[in-house]
N, C-alpha and C positions, 0 to 999 in steps of 0.2 A: 135259083142258088148259085155259086161260082163252078164253074167248071172244074172238072177234076185236075185240070194245068194249074190251075191258080190255085186250089188247096194244096194241091202236092208242091207249089213255091214257097207257101208260106204256113203249111202246118208243118212247123218245127219243131223238131224236140226242144222241151224248154220247161221250166217253172210253173207251179200254178200259181206263184208269187203270194203266198199267204205269210210270206214275210219280203223285205227289203232291206238289207243284202239279204239272198237267201241262204240255208241255214248249210250249203256246200259253202259261205265264202265267212263262215265264221273261223275262227284259229283259236292257236291254245295260248298266243301270246295274253287274251283276255281272261282273267285269273277269276277268281272265287272272292278274292281282296277286291275286285274292281266289280264284281257285281254288287259284295256287302257296301261298298260306297255309293252306287246307284241306289239301293234300298234305301239307306241312310237318308241321304237325300233326296227321294222321290217327294214327288208334291201331296199334301193330305186329302186325297180326293178319292171318290169310291172308286176302286180296282176289280179289276177280275180274276177267280181262281180259277186253273184246270190240276187236275190231281193225274196221274197217270197211273193207272190198276194194268199190271204188264202179264199179266196170267193169264191161261186158256187151258182150256181140257182138252180141245184137241185143234191138230195144224191146219187151217185151209192154204191150198198152198199159194192161191193168187195173192197173198197178204204179202202188202208194206208195211206192216207194224212194227215196234218193239214190244216183242212178246216171246212169253216162256210158257214152255207147255210143264202142266206138271196138274195133279188130281191132290197135291198137300195140303190140308187144311194149315198144317204147320208155317209153311212156307206165307202165308198169310198173314198169321199172328206177326209172324217175324219182321214181315213189310209194315206193317201197319205199324210195331213200334219205332222203327226206322224213320218210318212219316212224321209219327209225333214229333220226333227228336228235329226232322225238318224245318217241322211248322216252329218249334221254340229258336233254332236262328233264326228266318224270317221273323215273330215277332218281337224280337230282341231287338229290331234294326227298325223297327215298324210296330210299335204296339196297338193290338188292337183297331186295326187297319180298317178302315169301314168297306167294305163286300159288297157288288151290287149283281157281280154273274160268278155262279158256281158249273163248272162242267167235271163230270169223272169220265175219263175214256179210257180205251185198252188196246191189245188186251181187251179182257173182258170184266167190265166190274161186277154186274153181279157173276163170277167167281168166288165172290165174298158173299158168305150166309148174310142174313139179316144182320143179326147182333154184330159180325165184324164193320158190314158196313154202318151200324149206328154205333160202331165205335169211331170209328174213319168221321163221322158228319159231327159226333159232340167232340173229338179233341179239336177239330176244327171251331166248331163254335165257342169253343174256348178260348182259343189263341186271335182270331178274327171278331171283327166286329159285321156280321153276318144283317145286313139290313132288309128291314118287313119287306119288300117291294121286290128285292132280288130276283133272276132269273136260276136255277135252280135244274139243270139238267145232266141226264147220264144214257149212258150207251148200253143196250140191253141184249142179250143175244137169246133169242125167243128159244132155242133149242134146249135149256139150261134153268125154264124161268116157269113156276107156278104163280094161281091167282094169289097165294097169301102171302107170297112175297112184293109181286107186284101192289098189294092190298096196304102193305107196312111202309109203303114211300109216300103220300104226302104227309104222315106225320114226322118226317125225316126232313121236309122242306120240301121234295121234289115237287116240281110241277112242268118238266117237261122230260121225255125219256123219245132213246133216235134209236131205231129197231135195224138193223142189217139183213136186209133181204137178198142183195145182190140179183138172183133170177130164180124163179120159181121151176124150171126146166130142171128134169131131173137128171136129163144126160149130161147136163152143163152141172151139175149138182157133183155128179162123181166124177167127171174131171176134176174140179177145181177142190175136192176133197171137203165139202161141209153141203151136209145133208139137211136139208132143213123144208118142211113141208108147209104148204098153206094152212092148213089147220093149227098149227102150233103157231106161225103166225097171228092168223087170226084171233086164237084164243087170248093170245097174250093180247092184242088191242084192246077187243074185249074186257077184259081185268084190267086193264090199262085204263078204261070209260069206264067203267065200273067204279073204279078205284076214285073217280073224280079228276082224273088228270088231264089238263086242258088242252096240250098238245103235243101231236103225235109227229115224230118224223122215221121216213123208210130213206136207207141207201139204198139205190140200184147200182150196177156196175155195169156198164157197157163195152166191148170189146174182147170179153169171156171167150175160152173154145165153143167151135161149133153154134155161136149165138147167129141167128139169120130176124129177118126181120118178121118173119112170121113166129116166131117160139118167142122172142120179145114181146111182139105184142101179146099172145098171151099173158103173158108175167102182167105187163103193165093194168091187162084189162084186171086182172086179179087184184093188182096193187087199187088198184081205183073203185072194185068193191069194196073195200077197208076203207077207204076215204082220209086219207092221213092227212092234216095241215099243213106239212111240207116235204118235198122231196127232194134228194141231193143224187144227182145222175152223173156220177163217176167214172171217166175214161180208164180200160184196163191198163195200169201199167206195165209191162212185160219186159224183165231186165232179171232175167236170170243168173249175170255173173255178180252182180248183187246180194238177191237173196236165191238160196237157195233150193226151197219148196219148190220155188216155177219153175226149177228145171225138171219137173215133173209133170208138168204143163208141154204136150206137144207143140213146137211151135208152128207143124205146118196143120193143127185146128183151129190158130188163132182166126180171125175176119182180116180182112185186108183196111188199109186208110179209106178207100171209096166205100168197105161197105162199113165199116165203124162210123162213120160220116153219116149213113144214112141210117145207120140207127139211132142215132142219136138227132136227126132231125125229125125220122119216124114219132121219136120218141117227145121230144118238143113240142111239134104240133097238136100228136094228140092228148097231153098234159091242157096247152092253150086252149084247148078246143073243151074239153073237162072242167075246163073254170077256174085253173091254175093260172097263177102272176110268173112268167120268166125275172129269175134272180140273177143276174151276174151270169158269173161265165156256166153256174150248171147247177143253181139250184131254182125249186118253182115252190111256190106258194098259194094258197088262198088268199083274195083280196084283203083280208080282214085282219090279216097275222101282222104279226109286229115284225115279221123279217120284210115283208109287201110294204107296211107303213113307210118302214126304214129306207128302203128302194126309192120311194116314194120324194122322201122331202129328203133325199138326198145324207144323211147321215148315216147309211151302210157303212160297214167297218171288216174289212177282213183280217183275220187272224188262224195263226195254227190249228182251229176248229175249220176253219170256214168262212161262211159270211157270221156277222157279229149285229145286232143291232145298239148295241152300246158304244155307242162313238167317244174317242179319243182316252181307251182308259185303259190305264197298266195292266199287264197281265205279268201274276208270279205263278209258274209255272213247278207244282212238288210230283217227285217221284221218279223214278228213275227214266233217265233222256229228257224229259221233260225241258221246254220249254219257256223261258221268263224273257219280258217285254216290258222294263222299267226303265222310266226315265233315260231313252233317245237309249238305250243298252239291247243287245240281246244276249242271253244268258242261256246255254245249253247244260242238263247236269249229266254226268256218266252215266253211258249206255247200259255198262256190265252193273248187274246187279251186285256181285259183292265189293265193285268202288265203289259204287254208289253208296252203298251200308256203310263201308269199313272210313268215308270218309265224313260221313253222318255222326258215325257213334267216337270219332275224335274229335269231333266240334266246329266242324270245315263245312263249310255250303260246298253241295258234290257238284258244282262250275270246274268243266274241265275244255271248256271253248263259248268265244263268243264274240260282239264284234261292240265297238263303242260307233256312233254311227255322226258321221263326218256332217256340216251344214250340206253338202251336197249331198250327200245318202238321206238326210232328212225332204230334200225339196225332191230326191226322184223317188221315193217313199209314197209322196204323197201322191204326186203324177200318176205314177202307175196304181195306186191302189184306186184311186176316181174312178183311172179305164179298166180296173175288174170289178168295181163297187157299180157305177150309173152310166161305166160307159162313154164319159165326159170330163176334159178338161177345162174351167173357165181359166183362161190365162192373164187374164186381168185381173180376177181376183189374186192367184196365185202370184203373181208381181207385185201386189199389195202386201198379201202375206208376208214373204220374205226379202222384199223392199231390190226385188231384179228388173230388168228387163227378160220378160220372158222370153219372147222371140230370138234376142239375141243371145241369152244362155242357152236356149235349145239349138242354136243355128248349125251344128254340125249332125243332126237329128233331121234339119230339115230335107235332105235328099231321100231317106229312106221311108220318109212320111210319105213324098210324093210319090212312090210306088205303092202305096196305101191304097191313097185316095187315087189312083190312076184305072184302081179296080173295080173302086166303091167299095174298099171297105170301111172307111172312110170318109169325111169329108172335115177339113180345116181350114181355118183361116187365124187371122190376129186375135180375134178374140175367143175361138173355142174349137177343141177338138172333138168329135163327137163320133162314134162309133156304129155304123148305119148298123139298122134291124139283119141284114143279113152276114153282116161282119160280125155280128156276136158270137160265130162258132171260133172267130181267131183271136179273140178277147187277149189270150196269153202274146200270140206274136207282135200284138201293136204294144202291150205292153213291154216288150223286150226291148224294143226302140230305145226305150231311153235306160236300159240296165248298161249302170256304167263296167260292168263288170262278165260281161257275155261273151266276150271274144277272150275273155282271158281262162286256162284251163280250170277248170271245177275239182275241189276235190271231193273225197266219197262224202255223199252225205249220210248222216245220222240219223234216221226217221224216226219218228216216235210214235204218230198214231194217222189211222186211216189209209188212204192209198196214198201213193207218193204222188 
């Protein structure tokens, strides 16, 4: 592995590149009218849906999601009414659009009762053409779940679930204000399998307060005993100036860069030893899982939910703060519940900012996505697809690439760029070489799901 000096040199603060340009490059100059035009003129091909459910029953201090803490069922009913109106606006531009992938994220989607979730799914089915072979997943919180709830999911079309675990160590849980026992999680997994749902994912977070190799190793062993099909290993981003709840986490309890690196490397090695395949930046999957298959045949894609098996599909985001990626544009809804619902009630899409990709953006997006997904860029194929001489086009980046090559992070020549196995830890830094906006002052990003 690389020395501490090399890691310090290249382990820079930077985006996770779930989009390019990244969300902090969106501007208010992109309006709801621009998004409406993108919807009307998009290709009629299978698309993806993301539905954001922002509500949570309790506050987790580490969380960087767009969320609303509440225990009211009324607020969810009102939200579903606004969501149905938003669906109507999208369907007016694209009636019965075929849908091949659906994801429900949050917040906590199982904040909704089964009756409310059923209403939401039926509203979607009435306005979109849900393809029989679609992937339909939902993020669930095991702390607010029972077997009856899980058993109802397959009849609504769900065939994938994702459970937030973070860490099973009770001392860590106390500091991040998320109390979730192993037994609660195990019961949720058992109920999921009993319901016949064939794909289970876990989210783990490293870099949380007082985590050590020993404590995280214990969490990993418990996780492996439950045999999830996929795992995401996220690096905790401590940004208390942006996320007030994080101010409750004492900074002096957080692991150092070297300690975080050790946690990630240990966890990666242990998961691979257990039979999981490393996928891109931070995902792991069993060899037969569709995510591993897509990685192997280079069709893996990256979007706002992380890694996706559906290549080249437009993504429509519904709900407060949701982001759409349609027809070479990004469009983000208002992150404020009242503003989002008022715009929808007024018959307008809730877009408050976004961006239309230039040709240069599209070329760089392709390069960055290939780095993040498969760790390799075929310059000749890229040149043929875009009608460019890739070496000449990226001539300004050559000196920086040489720095990465000199330390063994990448190998590159006129035909391809390849991130080495040990360089995988620095995928984001390699991708950042091709970010034309990296030296421009970033706006404050509006987050919407998962860890920033």
